N, C-alpha and C positions, 0 to 999 in steps of 0.2 A: 504492499499499500503507500503509493509518495509522502514525504513529510508534505506537511500542509500548515503554513503559520498563521494563526487564530488573526484575527482584525484585532489589531493594538499592541498586540507581540512588533517583535523583532529579531531577527535570524543574524546568528551568532557564529555556526561554522558548522559544519559539516565531520563527522563522526563518522566513517562506517558508512553512508548511505542513508545517514538520518543527519536532517537537517536542523541542526541544534535552534532552540529561541530562548528571548526573555521577555521581562515585562517592559522594559526599556534598556537604552543603548546609555554599558558604561563600562568603564575601565575596569573593574572588579570582574563582572564575567566574562568579558576574555580569557581575565586572566584563570581564574577558575576553569574553565573548556578548555580551551587550548593553551594558553601560555607557557604550563607545565612541559608540555609537549613540545614547544615547540623553541622554548627560551626567550621569547620576546613578543609582546601584546601590540597589533595596531588598531592605535588609536585611532575615530572617524575624523577627520579634517572637515571642521565646517566651512562655508565660503555666503558670501552671499548671494543665492541662487535669485539674481536680478531678472535672466530672461537664460531660454534655452538657445546655446549660442548653436543647435542645427536651425534655430531656423532662419531665414531669411531676416537681413535686413529690411526696414520699412520703405516702400520708396519716395521715392523722394520726386514732391510735388511742387521744384522750380521752375519754372516757363524758360524755355529758352528760343527766341528770336530765327525762326529759319520761315527759309520761302515754303508760301504754301505748297501742301502738298508734300513736302520733302521728308518730312514725316512717318506719311504713311507709307516713301516708298521704302524707306532704310527700314523701318518698323517690318514691311512684309519681304525685305529679304533676308535681314536678319530669323523671321521662322521658317524661310525654304530652305537658310543652309546650319539653320543652328538655331532648335526650338526653344521656348519660354526655357528652360533647362531652371534657373534657378526657385519654380515654383517647384520643380520636383526632388532639390535639395534636402529638407527633410527628411524625405524617405530615406534616403544612405546612411548608413551607417559611419559615421563619422568618429576617424578616435580621437574622441576628448580627455582618454585618459589611458595613461604610457607608465607599464614601469621599465626602467634599466636593466639591461639586460643581464644586469652580474653585481648590482647591490642594490640593497631593501630602500632603493630611493624611488617616488610618487610623485608625478606629473600631470596633471588636468587642469582642463579649462576654466576659468573661476567667474570669467565676465567677457563679458565681447573684446574686450581688450588685454585682458590677463592673463597673466598662470601662475597658476600656484606647485609648487615644490615643494617635497616633503618628505627626510632622511629619516629614516627609519633610526639610521644609524648615529647617530647625528640626535641621542635622546635630549630632553630637555627643552632644546631650541625651539623658536618658533615656525613654522613655514617661512619659507622667500616667496615674496611675489615676485614676477619678474611683467614689469613695464617697459614701453618705451614709443616713443612719435612713430617709430614705423610698421611698429606693430597694432595695427586696425585691425576689426574684423575678423575675432583669430578660429579656423574652423576645425583645422589637426593640429596634432602633436607627434611625435616620436623621437624616441633616444636614437642615439645614432649607436650602433655596436661599435663596438675596438674602438672609441673615440674616447675614451675616458670617459669622463661627466660633461657631454655637450647633445644637446636636449634642441631639435630642427621643431619652427612652428608655423606654420601654413596661415599665412595672413590676407588681408586684399594687398596687390601689387608684389608680392613673395615671398621669401621664407626668412625667417628671420634664425641665426646660430647662433647661443648661445651657450656658452661654457664657462665653470668653475673658474673663480681664480681664491688661489690659498696667498696667507701672509709672505709676500716677499717672491711671490709666483704668480703673478698675473695672469688670465689670461690673455693671450695674445691674435690681437687683431689682424688680421688677414693684410698683408702689405697692398697697397689699391684699393683697397675696399676705401667707405667714405668716411671723412673724420666724424660724422655726427651719432658713428656707432660707439659701444660700451657706457653707453644705457648701466647703471645698473641698478643691483633688486631691494626691496625693503624687507626688515627679517632681520634676525636672530642667529640664523648659520651660516652655513661657506656665502661668501658671497660669489654673485654671479654677474659676467660679464657679456653685452651684445657683439661677439666678434666679427660676423658677416651678416650681411645679407645679398640674396640672390632676387634679384627683380624678373619679375616676368617679362615675358616681352611685348605684350599690350596691354600691360597694366589690370590684369588681369587675377582677381580675389581664389586664390589660388588654396583650391579645397580637396587634394589627396596626396597624400608621401610617401612615400614606401624606401628604406636602405636599401640596397645591397648585403645581402649578410658578411660580407668582407667592411663595413663603413664605410667604402671606396665612391661609390655611388649613391648619389639620391635623384630617386623619381619623382618630379613632381605635375600636376595635371589641376584643371580648372573645368566646371560644368560651365564656361565658358568659353573654352575652347575645345577643336577635336582634336588638336596634336599635346602628346604630353614630355617633358625636357629631362631628358639622362645628365644631370649636374654630375661634372666631376670637381669633390669639395675641395681639395687643396688648389687648382688654379680657378674656382668660382665662373668656370665657365657651364654654359648646360644647351644641349644638342633637342631640337626638336624634333621626334618623330610622329608621323601622318597616317593614321588610317581613318577610311570613312568619314562620315558628315558628324555631325551631331557633337555635343558634350561629351566631358568624361565623367562616368560615376564612381569605378573605383579601377586599384590600379594596386598590383600587389608580386612583391619577387617571390620567390618561393625559397627558403632555407637553405639549401644547398646554393643557389643563387642561375642555377641551368637555367631555368624557366620565370617568366614573367606572363602575370595576369594581366589585360585591361579590358575594362567596360564603359561600354556607353547607356546615353538617358535612351536611345533609340531601341534598345533593345538588344541588341549585335555586343555581340564581346570578343577578345581577339587572345591566344596563346601565341606568345613568345619562343622563340628559342634563342639564349642573350650572346651567345656564339658570333652568329653570324648578323645577327635582328632581323630574320624571317618569321613571319609569322600563319595564324590560319585562322577564319574568321568563323565562328558559330553566329546561330541566331534564337532568340529565346521566344515563343509564345506564353511568357508569364510572365512578360514585363519587362524591369529591369533588372539588373543584375545589384543588389541591395551593399550588399556583401560581400567578400570573397577569403577565405580563411583556407593554408595551407596544410596538407601533414606534416608529421616531424622529420622525414624522410623524402619531402617534396615532390613525390609522385603521386599525388589525386591533392584535389584544392574542393573543397565546402562550399555552395554557393548557396545564397537566400535570395529570391526574384521578390519584385513588387506587386508584384497580381497571382502570389499560391502561397497556398498553406504548407508546400513540400518543401526540403530544399533539395537542391541540382548538387553531385559529386560527380567530376571529374578523374575518370582512372588513367593515367599512361599507359599504351599497350607496347613499348618495350622502351630503352633508357634512351638518355639526352644524345643529339638534340631531336629526336624525332617528336614528332607533334601528332604520332596517331593515339587520338584517344576515346575513349566514351563517356557521354553523359550519361546519369542513373540518376532516377529518384531516391532522395530519402524521405521516409516516412517517420512524419510527431506526430499520430493520431490525435492523444490527445490537447495537442494546441487550440483544435475545435470541436472536439466532442466532453473535452473536462472546462475547459477556459471559457467556454462558446465566444474566444475572438474572431476577427479578421482576420485572421493572417497572423505573419511572422513582420515582426521589425526588425532584430537586429540578434545579431548574434556573433557570440568571440568562442573558439575552441581552444584548450588548455595543448602550448607543445607537448603532452606527452602523449595525446592523441586520445586522452580518457572521459573527459569530461566535457562536456556544450554546454554554454553558458544559451537560452534564448528569453528574447521580450516577445512581446507581442497587439496586435494592436487591439484595438477596446476590451473586451473581458467582463464577462457578467460581473458586479457589484465586490462582490468576494474575493474573485481572480482579477480584478484589473489592478494596475502597477508592477504586476508580481515580476519576477525571473524564473521562468523554469531551467533547471538543472536536470541533465541528461548523460548515465552512464555513456562510455558510448565504443563501440568496438569496432576491427578491421581486420574484416576476417575472411577474404581480403576485401570484403563492402563491407561498405559501412552500417554498422547497424546502431540504433540508439535508445535505450531504454529510461523513463522516465523517473528521476528521483525524489522528489520535490521540488518546493518553491523558494525563494526568497524574500522577504518582505524587508524594506528600508524603511527607514527611522520617520517621525513626523507626521504630519495631516497631508493623505492623499498620494506619496510619495511612488512617483513613477521614473525609473530610471531613463539617463537621456545621456548616458556614456559609461559603457565598459570594457573590459579587458582583463586578460590574464597573466601575471608573470611566465616570461618566457622559462628560469632559470632557478626557479624556487627548488632546492635540495628537496623539502618532503613532504609536495604536492602540491598541487595547482594551488592558486592562491589568485583568486578574482578577486577584484575591485568595481564598486562600479558609485558614477555620480547621479544622487538622485535632487530630484525636482525641489526635495525640503529643504536642499542646502549642507548634504551632508556628502563627504569622499569617504565610504567605509573597504573595509576590505573583510575577505570572507576565507580562509583556510581551509580548504576542500581535503580532506583528512583522510584516506583509504588505504588502506594493504590489496592492492593490485591481485 
């Protein structure tokens, strides 16, 4: 029987397929339930939840003087070549929370222009808040693999790259980048410096990021552009790669670096092999891809679609650089039958491939705003069985963004930013 958190309770953690709840958020509950096992507790980080960062900014009402009919021509051209994908952006699972690969450091979007960094190894220190004139309309963030403490933040007009500074060892700003960089962080922990800013080619809002596993390249994309860019981070140069029309919804490098996935708002998506950057186009009858997540071996990718209550899994038939692959359905029947929802919203898959977190649209009163946790197996196809649900703190909490720590040794570690203004972390502890 799946664990169900009663209204008014909050979830603390999983212990062997049982999702443990308490009456209220408290540090003592975390210490008592899992703190002794892990040797640490992940206290929730409060933030001012002023808005859902996945929502598009309000349309400007500023009037611009133009020749008669000019606006009609440009807007209809834009509609032919690039649908108004900003309307679809709230359906995409934007990565608003990210764990450092090798440390217990969490970063999350805590306002339209700001990012909060919480270092659980630096106990007693307040979280840092990263703000800068360059960092507006933050949509996505992701830690750089193998890059020390370096964080990329997607915003209006480009990508901010932040790095940790230590006493006597300030983070270095890339030579040739503008002097307005170097904005500092607020908070009592590590100091952070804005060391670089990669400008998007036409000032587009960057709405997707993905690092190559070695941390050398950063891929970026926008709902406003039909191409994505591959940045050589050391050089600060970006190479645009284009396929098809329509804005890009999702990009995702595979964990081995051999493959790359890109999805568009028109329902097409592409599998790339990264040796020669050749691609194979696919199309979906279930809407566009809202999230793509790879298995640990980089041999299958799990997809959620905007108009489906099922997931899809792409399985590669042979080794890289082959693009021969099959798309198969992955059923999550309880999402409709148990919760009464209208379909899947966001998913996150833990790096061991054993836990899947799923949020869904709508749902019956008692199931609204919960996250479903599945036990997943890959033998060789993906199957999923429901363990139970996570309920957040506060009034009518809804999950804004969530993701797993990829390298936590004791088991999956899921962090969720809730609409009630808390970023909470849930250890999912089990014996495989």
